[in-house]
C-alpha positions as CSV (number, residue, x, y, z in Angstrom):
1,M,84.7,56.0,114.7
2,D,82.9,54.2,111.9
3,R,79.9,55.1,109.8
4,K,77.3,53.8,112.3
5,D,78.8,56.0,115.0
6,V,78.5,59.1,112.7
7,E,75.0,58.1,111.6
8,T,73.7,58.0,115.2
9,M,75.7,61.0,116.5
10,P,73.6,64.2,116.9
11,A,74.9,67.3,115.2
12,E,75.5,68.9,118.6
13,A,78.0,66.2,119.5
14,M,79.9,66.9,116.3
15,A,80.3,70.5,117.4
16,A,80.1,71.6,113.7
17,E,77.8,74.2,112.2
18,A,79.1,73.8,108.6
19,A,81.3,71.5,106.5
20,V,83.2,72.5,103.4
21,L,83.4,69.5,101.1
22,K,84.9,68.6,97.7
23,E,82.4,69.6,95.0
24,R,81.1,67.0,92.6
25,S,82.6,64.1,94.6
26,P,80.3,61.1,94.8
27,S,80.8,61.1,98.5
28,C,81.1,64.8,99.3
29,G,79.4,66.7,96.5
30,C,76.4,68.9,97.2
31,G,73.9,69.7,94.5
32,A,75.6,67.8,91.7
33,V,77.9,64.7,91.8
34,Y,79.8,62.6,89.3
35,D,77.8,59.5,88.5
36,G,80.7,57.1,89.1
37,T,81.2,55.9,85.5
38,F,84.4,58.0,85.0
39,A,82.8,59.6,82.0
40,S,82.6,63.1,83.7
41,T,78.8,62.9,83.8
42,L,77.2,64.9,86.5
43,T,73.9,64.0,88.1
44,A,71.7,66.1,90.4
45,G,71.9,65.3,94.1
46,D,74.2,65.1,97.1
47,G,77.0,62.7,97.9
48,V,76.7,60.2,100.7
49,T,78.7,62.3,103.3
50,A,77.0,65.6,102.3
51,A,73.5,64.0,102.6
52,L,74.4,62.5,106.0
53,L,75.7,65.8,107.4
54,R,72.7,67.7,106.1
55,A,70.4,65.1,107.7
56,H,72.1,66.0,111.0
57,G,71.5,69.7,110.6
58,I,75.0,70.6,109.4
59,R,75.2,73.2,106.7
60,V,77.1,71.8,103.7
61,L,79.1,73.9,101.2
62,G,81.4,73.2,98.3
63,E,84.9,74.5,98.3
64,S,83.9,77.3,95.9
65,Q,81.5,78.6,98.6
66,V,84.0,78.8,101.5
67,L,83.8,82.6,101.5
68,E,80.1,82.4,102.5
69,L,81.3,81.2,105.9
70,L,83.3,84.4,106.4
71,A,80.6,86.9,105.2
72,P,78.4,88.5,107.8
73,D,74.9,87.0,108.0
74,G,72.8,88.0,105.0
75,E,75.7,89.5,102.9
76,K,77.2,88.0,99.8
77,P,81.0,87.6,99.8
């Protein structure tokens, strides 16, 4: 499976409701990512994979938010 396959695959076919990704990664980060200069500079925004998954309706969380998946709806972990 390559990127084109994933880009055209509906979220239902992926059978995923959520994805837990590496925070601040240029590809996986959600909300803030390293800018790629290796100077530890963060920039606002999502990584490529996070943005693609969100575009397909999949909830994206960083690894520090994993407990949110286990909490009952509406409750904080």
